[in-house]
C-alpha positions in Angstrom: 60.9 20.3 60.2 60.3 17.7 57.4 62.0 15.0 59.5 59.8 15.7 62.4 56.7 15.7 60.2 57.7 12.4 58.7 58.2 11.0 62.2 54.8 12.2 63.4 53.1 10.8 60.3 54.8 7.4 60.7 53.8 7.3 64.4 50.1 8.1 63.6 50.1 5.5 60.8 51.6 2.9 63.1 48.9 3.6 65.7 46.2 3.3 63.0 47.6 -0.1 62.0 47.3 -1.3 65.6 43.8 0.1 66.0 42.2 -1.0 62.7 42.3 2.3 60.9 40.7 4.5 63.5 42.3 6.4 66.4 41.6 9.2 68.8 44.5 11.3 70.0 44.9 14.5 72.0 46.8 17.1 70.1 48.6 18.5 73.1 49.7 15.1 74.4 51.0 14.2 71.0 52.8 17.5 70.8 54.4 16.9 74.2 55.4 13.4 73.1 57.3 14.9 70.1 58.4 18.0 72.0 56.9 20.3 69.4 54.2 22.9 69.1 50.6 21.7 68.7 50.5 23.6 65.4 53.1 21.0 64.1 50.6 18.3 64.8 47.9 20.3 62.9 50.3 20.7 60.0 50.9 17.0 59.7 47.2 16.1 60.0 46.2 18.8 57.4 48.8 17.8 54.8 49.4 14.1 55.3 45.9 12.8 56.3 43.6 14.3 53.7 40.6 12.7 52.0 42.6 12.4 48.8 45.0 10.3 50.7 42.2 8.2 52.2 41.6 9.8 55.6 39.0 11.8 57.5 39.9 14.0 60.4 37.3 15.0 63.0 38.1 17.1 66.0 36.4 18.3 69.2 37.8 21.3 71.0 37.9 21.9 74.8 39.3 20.2 77.9 38.4 16.7 76.8 39.0 17.5 73.1 40.4 15.0 70.7 41.3 14.5 67.1 39.9 11.4 65.5 41.7 10.1 62.4 39.8 7.5 60.3 41.2 5.6 57.3 38.5 5.4 54.7 37.6 2.0 53.3 37.2 2.3 49.5 35.4 0.5 46.8 38.5 -0.1 44.6 36.9 0.3 41.2 35.0 3.4 42.2 38.2 4.9 43.7 40.2 4.2 40.6 37.5 5.7 38.4 37.3 8.8 40.6 41.1 9.1 40.4 41.0 9.2 36.6 38.0 11.4 36.2 38.5 14.0 38.9 41.8 13.8 40.9 44.3 13.6 38.1 42.8 16.0 35.6 44.6 17.4 32.6 47.8 18.0 34.5 49.2 16.8 37.8 52.3 17.9 39.8 55.0 15.4 40.7 54.0 15.7 44.4 50.3 15.1 43.7 51.1 12.1 41.4 53.3 10.6 44.1 50.5 11.1 46.6 48.1 9.2 44.3 50.6 6.4 43.9 51.1 6.3 47.6 47.4 5.9 48.2 47.2 3.1 45.7 50.0 1.3 47.6 48.4 1.9 51.0 45.1 0.6 49.6 47.0 -2.5 48.4 45.8 -1.9 44.8 49.4 -2.0 43.7 52.5 -3.5 45.3 55.5 -1.4 46.6 57.4 -2.5 43.5 54.5 -1.5 41.1 54.2 1.8 42.9 57.9 2.4 42.5 57.6 1.7 38.8 54.7 4.0 38.5 56.6 6.7 40.3 59.6 6.3 38.1 57.4 6.6 35.0 56.0 10.0 36.1 59.3 11.4 37.6 61.0 14.5 36.2 63.9 12.3 35.2 61.7 10.2 32.9 59.9 13.2 31.5 62.7 14.7 29.4 60.5 17.5 28.0 60.3 21.3 28.7 59.0 22.0 32.2 55.8 23.6 30.9 54.7 20.2 29.5 55.7 17.9 32.3 52.5 18.1 34.4 50.3 17.4 31.3 52.4 14.4 30.2 52.6 13.2 33.8 48.8 13.3 34.1 48.4 11.3 30.8 50.8 8.6 32.0 49.2 8.3 35.4 45.7 8.2 33.9 46.8 5.3 31.6 48.4 3.5 34.5 45.2 3.8 36.6 43.0 2.8 33.7 45.0 -0.5 33.4 44.4 -1.1 37.1 40.7 -0.3 36.6 40.5 -2.8 33.7 42.2 -5.5 36.0 39.5 -4.7 38.7 36.8 -5.4 36.1 38.1 -8.9 35.4 
């Protein structure tokens, strides 16, 4: 199921790239296109197109219903500050840290290479400490990385 979710996510993101960050789709038509249940489309939208990842989902039910996906435009410094103060917190899971890094790449605040380095720094391989400490250390590292980006934005 993960491969199908990845394919649907990529398809939607490609559409968004073609239509300047805002698309309207019909869930049933998209489900037919991918030969899957409409609930699979809901799953992808609910997990991969969240406000934390920079998206807003709007929907209208009924015969002419649609799902609108909008990529948020962000004030870079404000977004980075919000990441440090609210999103990361005292601890962060590996998955959530990678989501934050992915959002930074998509927002073009960091390059793919910088994002890969950030991801490596917060990976379980790099954090050779007991499991109960990893999420706390991961949060500290990620906060410091984002603070460096924030200081570059202030320049």
